[in-house]
C-alpha positions as CSV (number, residue, x, y, z in Angstrom):
1,M,-0.2,-0.1,-0.1
2,K,3.2,2.3,1.0
3,L,4.7,1.5,-2.2
4,R,1.3,2.3,-4.4
5,R,1.0,5.6,-2.6
6,A,4.5,6.5,-3.2
7,I,4.4,5.4,-6.9
8,I,1.0,7.7,-7.2
9,N,2.8,10.6,-5.6
10,V,5.7,10.3,-7.7
11,L,4.0,10.3,-11.0
12,F,1.5,12.9,-9.7
13,G,4.4,15.3,-8.9
14,S,6.1,14.7,-12.0
15,C,3.1,15.6,-14.1
16,V,2.9,18.8,-12.3
17,I,6.6,19.6,-12.7
18,I,6.2,19.1,-16.4
19,A,2.5,20.9,-16.8
20,T,3.9,23.9,-15.0
21,Q,7.1,24.1,-17.1
22,Q,7.2,26.7,-19.5
23,V,8.7,25.9,-22.9
24,N,12.1,28.1,-22.7
25,A,12.1,28.7,-26.5
26,E,10.6,32.0,-26.7
27,M,10.0,33.4,-30.7
28,P,10.3,37.0,-31.0
29,M,7.9,36.8,-34.0
30,N,4.9,34.7,-34.1
31,D,4.3,32.3,-37.1
32,W,2.4,35.1,-39.2
33,D,5.1,37.6,-38.7
34,L,8.0,34.9,-39.7
35,D,6.0,33.3,-42.7
36,H,5.4,37.2,-44.1
37,F,8.9,38.2,-43.7
38,Q,10.7,39.6,-46.7
39,P,14.6,38.9,-47.1
40,D,16.7,41.8,-48.3
41,C,19.3,41.2,-50.6
42,S,21.5,44.1,-49.2
43,K,21.8,42.9,-45.6
44,K,22.0,39.3,-46.4
45,R,24.7,38.5,-43.7
46,E,22.6,40.0,-40.9
47,Q,19.7,38.7,-42.2
48,V,21.0,35.4,-42.0
49,E,22.7,35.3,-38.7
50,W,19.2,37.1,-37.3
51,L,17.1,34.2,-38.6
52,Q,19.5,31.4,-37.0
53,S,19.7,33.0,-33.8
54,F,15.7,31.9,-33.5
55,R,16.3,28.4,-34.4
56,N,14.9,25.9,-31.8
57,S,17.0,22.9,-30.4
58,D,15.8,19.0,-30.4
59,G,15.7,19.9,-26.6
60,Q,13.8,22.4,-26.9
61,R,11.3,20.7,-29.6
62,L,11.1,17.5,-27.1
63,S,10.4,20.1,-24.3
64,A,7.5,21.5,-26.2
65,R,6.1,18.1,-27.5
66,V,5.8,16.9,-24.0
67,E,4.3,20.0,-22.7
68,Q,1.9,19.8,-25.5
69,F,1.0,16.2,-24.7
70,V,0.5,16.5,-20.8
71,T,-1.3,20.2,-20.9
72,P,-4.1,19.3,-23.6
73,W,-6.5,21.8,-21.7
74,R,-4.2,24.6,-22.6
75,W,-6.0,24.9,-26.4
76,F,-9.0,25.5,-24.7
77,T,-7.5,28.4,-22.0
78,D,-4.7,29.5,-23.5
79,Y,-5.2,29.0,-27.2
80,E,-2.5,31.3,-28.4
81,E,0.3,29.7,-26.2
82,A,-0.7,26.2,-26.8
83,R,-0.4,26.8,-30.7
84,R,3.1,28.5,-30.4
85,V,4.3,25.3,-28.2
86,S,2.7,23.1,-31.2
87,L,4.5,25.2,-33.7
88,I,7.8,24.8,-31.8
89,G,7.1,21.1,-31.0
90,R,6.4,20.4,-34.8
91,G,9.2,22.1,-36.2
92,D,7.2,24.5,-38.0
93,Y,9.5,27.6,-36.8
94,N,12.5,26.0,-38.2
95,W,10.9,24.9,-41.1
96,L,10.2,28.7,-41.9
97,I,13.4,29.8,-40.8
98,N,14.9,27.4,-43.3
99,Q,12.8,28.6,-46.1
100,H,13.8,32.0,-45.6
101,L,17.6,30.9,-45.2
102,M,17.1,29.2,-48.8
103,T,15.8,32.4,-50.4
104,L,18.7,34.1,-49.3
105,R,21.2,31.7,-50.3
106,N,19.7,31.2,-53.7
107,N,18.7,34.5,-54.8
108,C,20.9,37.0,-53.1
109,L,24.7,36.8,-54.1
């Protein structure tokens, strides 16, 4: 009985820690702004560095996926934050950044 209670406490405590943890990947731009970003060839080097600074690491993406899985109610209580976490977890921000980097690489000399 004591072992069962200890296991339940550990599992509940783990869920609380994960649920209250915020994804530490902050995006200064939302996905709409990033999607409509216009590369400027005259500032290629600065824009490449700027875009690369927004990339999410694999750890940040994994943390976002775990947070999304253990906090499904967030879609109803804080839709914008849930959507941001979902986009980070799926790698959508990195995909958009890669598209802009390819545009700069291919279209700017």
